[in-house]
Steps between C-alpha positions, in 0.01 A plus 500: 500500500816341360475158336802270508579339166809430287673583175502221236774644279772250412798660674731451797307690764154337513356788701224499758277801436248714688222643282259780587191598300337837573135597458561600138652161424856636476755226579815563701771235539789484745740239627395296801713624794453169684652294220868418567597572139261772387533701824258768389644577157368414154674550167363688199413174327280399792327838510423461131253225591255762629566726202434213263184390679329833428679597180269630226696280258406181682301238307168449681289305247565211260629618162490334159701596196288599201730588214761745630315605816359356822133506591345431840307175529324318782667233710244251367601569141872494580487169686273340239720597205829415672354171620395416145851576368656295779278198441561520126876490566469203735291311246717579198863496615482396865626644826836609366325741266415705811781731615518654847756782515561604860765629734517637856425870456225465759580244768268314731413141577158518332653618171594133457132435435559641153716198432249270672251578224734396218628192681141403569437496126754218487794724418605785273806672365648740754798731536775399741841626603612847588585837354696598808641241742479133402869472409597617847258262669647213301852614586433501873327164470822362351709652779281479812204284398263798537512880492464608866568838657593635842243702691544878466550524878793261479672720243429816699631352824791284388653598164837676499445593136201514270565456129199602290584328173271581208199591716362855485374499857362855502282423195398137538555406866445823693428326831852358501634852553440520879686172550795623296506823699488301825796291388692816407427654839676201655799573277434259213638599162264545207610412148289550188592300190276605213532580134274802546529779751240478777382702798648257753844586369492828691509301826762250387862470606583399145308478170624272226357511148586184301436454131152352440504122523851479649409454868586130500846572365544758775390253770739227383781753467443604862493135606830431324668772708346356817627155407849624418527687831352217707194709588264206485309292755688173474287330765177572309657392172636174643201397710191649340565532126594301194678604182732771629809358327318494167388862538845602621650376173246713313608807701849485350365671187371803694805720534446849641605667175263288291211550742558875503503514120177298468305671780627860484560475876839626615755261650486709818124439534542129429764466774287710737203268452721196552618640833139573597378144432819333616571691822209717610202264523237413564391652168132505408458497121167622363449394138262670259304358209689653210833319489339178381337669199815432301619196308714392799257618765481171688875458506527853635290412804697178548823703495376732774376201701847346471670821612282519811530129582878477462558806719278375783183703452252209485304372800629776729309794652538811287599309187328327211437558132149636528319451171160349583303351790377172359447344841165678503349271236498195726229657717242505221311221327407685184474177303188423702317782324677476163491130411787519253631148566208340322504737201657457156691826464708615206745775599634801312783695658419860587815617327438320171121469505452710186699262281333202666152640432584545133638146471241326722358163392219468586452872439383748762136592430411691817719682755430635847733758659494551877732687740740615231547741210720300262480743209713735712688265732610211276826547305473550124163677521467517123494122461262466793252740336517295181448174687214631712325635189508151347268362771134492405351594839697700757361572850674734743391528864627824650410830663640720221514504125865395500704470184413129495131574558504737203583196284225280646157399374343511847609697807342393829520725808634341817504638852771718648672355809308744722180326386591135562605245760821300486825408675835624371866443572839557340752228416765766443599621845322493837293226674169684556164402352218756474123482473329706227170630631241667271484873571254635242244331275590411141471797271277484194452140389843378606521143630773298675697287257370177652139612453560572132632148455217357708253665262689366201511148645124509546451624144675196350326258735800443727388678817669237717843632400455818705280360777595633843508814712772750586514365855533141380773585251702705747466237772623232258796704373599605852450156656874462582463800732247331727162640600633721780746675268228557237272657760786720623577609145143611438481672838833687507557547127842336491707224658866406495587159364731285716803547276853511637675839505824341379459236227748213478619562859528123552699472177257247362407587143230368267742399225568138395811495719335675794780758476557831325598408145770709334477225238137408452370158406167651395670758277698223331181293461335796326783537250680793664850545630506348850680813631424867437645607166472864398777594254383607153527274200465551124238760413519647851823677409364684193574873498142629463616779268156575355319484834770588754283546810318260728129577538331410828122509544453524874210567738377859518535681829133558579311232309483123462498393136142546375411758765607743229155451346364767736720755321451482128661830402855375517572454131861610540702286743812615679836344426771515764840569343841500674687829500778357283261389222316833515826687447615267224168521312418865570185417697344764723287454813130517408564486125362231269703210365437190294576170673521216251625157408422259216159421653352831615541876512346745744522873567583559866578792728850504643582482869875519564623299797840551664554142624453143392675300230629732228372291209140436607171673413174452686136501388214426738325166475126509444512800266320496168430761235610606152356169376728282712606395850834499676515127430498559126874553553554161666521145368350177630841356584532288813728486799709194571291341777133421538237676294623858514522788256831666419340825387777711656729371224397804300717747311413842359626831369385856559510817293391858557190634327559852373290760328 
């Protein structure tokens, strides 16, 4: 028998899954063929959920640190001791002495109950912001009022060109591939703009490899050509936008020669892209989550938005700047189960949390980590390790002894998604919501996150905080759906939200003016340039003689961040090196090299790649070994908008290891 459930991984695809369990307990996972997005396929990351459920490395019992090792303890002892440390913190320094470090590594509506516990205490200190996409969300809020995307069917059926800009579809959005192929079969052009070479490039009509962090300059350079040739949608600009004249003045600085010199994109490619956007629309632009991890990341997204808007790609079938699907959020009442509005919350930004922990007043006395592995994922890992070590009691709730868990005082085992009930959805792409149905019983002594916090609430005499049932919590959070939709969701496993295929079709935007804003009132209010501004200034033009190469730490092909914990014999990472650098440095395929900057140094095995930007190296995110992580190379610098890391602003050098 196949059980219909869903994948909770925080990614574009939000897959519906069919799970089979044989008589020996072996779990097989496959994509749900009835789901309009999954269509019977499941990526390697999704399949890892079954591998991880039964991995011999999984944590199945509460652990306590004794000296330099962990020992197994009972749940009763763990809850009693953690409860005592928590109450001591509340009594001595107050709620803000309690830190909750969390992110969205495992999605699901009921994961918000983790926050409910801390808000129910009256408040806490918690991490906020983003390591990946907040600058882009803020940018599209300035321009449109919200980050909304077209349906994949609209792109497949209506786009004359698909520009995949900074998104590695084959790695991180595999279910987009059939829609791209469908568009191509109709005759649509495919363009890949990416610093790094990617598999999708083999299908593309043209691949363009800009210098890291220069995409905004490229977009405004393209738009200048469109303006100068009259390849713009004057009716849209006049009737449905504000601020075009102000942006147009800014475009005067973006000559083709300057743009080519700053982006490493040829003038021919710049003119070709201008003709594409200006004359061959509708153009569907698919943005990834990497371009905003630079100091001007938000302005980069605003520049691409402006290019699409001025050339008539907004509010039309087959168009759009497709970055996120934030319309989905209005169908959920997650506040009803969180209760944040009544809580006194101190916030630390995820990017800079290490420095904030070290400087905290009142100090952090106890920390809880859920749904994230910050010792690997947060930039400037070295400072994070120092900050985390300064906290007296550290509790990690996870399924594996992650790098963060290794630093903890208590590690509590939570359930795998195949062992729990929930509802999941993605705010990144499509409009489908899926029901997570338990498939197998919890392994060992693992408990759902909410049950761990229920036990802890009872221990400190605050049982009312976590009072309720799964059914009650889900019904409350899904109340905007209506009872019939909730019943359908539980019965069929997924439902489609009533979201328009083409956002902004009525040309009514959620900005202060009600129009698309080339010049944004909200951006000006927040202390930014009202129009997109991407040219380098001051330190941006330094020559980088000592560390001449950009270093990108991108998603691995077959794993999602901390999924690497199922494979612990990977002490030597691979470093992707362009052919030109390999020849210049005498680096051979499969040989060892030292990758280094002023913060870190690692021995890596060389993989030579023929394409991509000629001055860029790549290490996989999530890797750790040799006493460090990939993020030991990065700094806790921030992007221009929102609360967003700029960890791709990272330079390095490489040298061969001989002998």
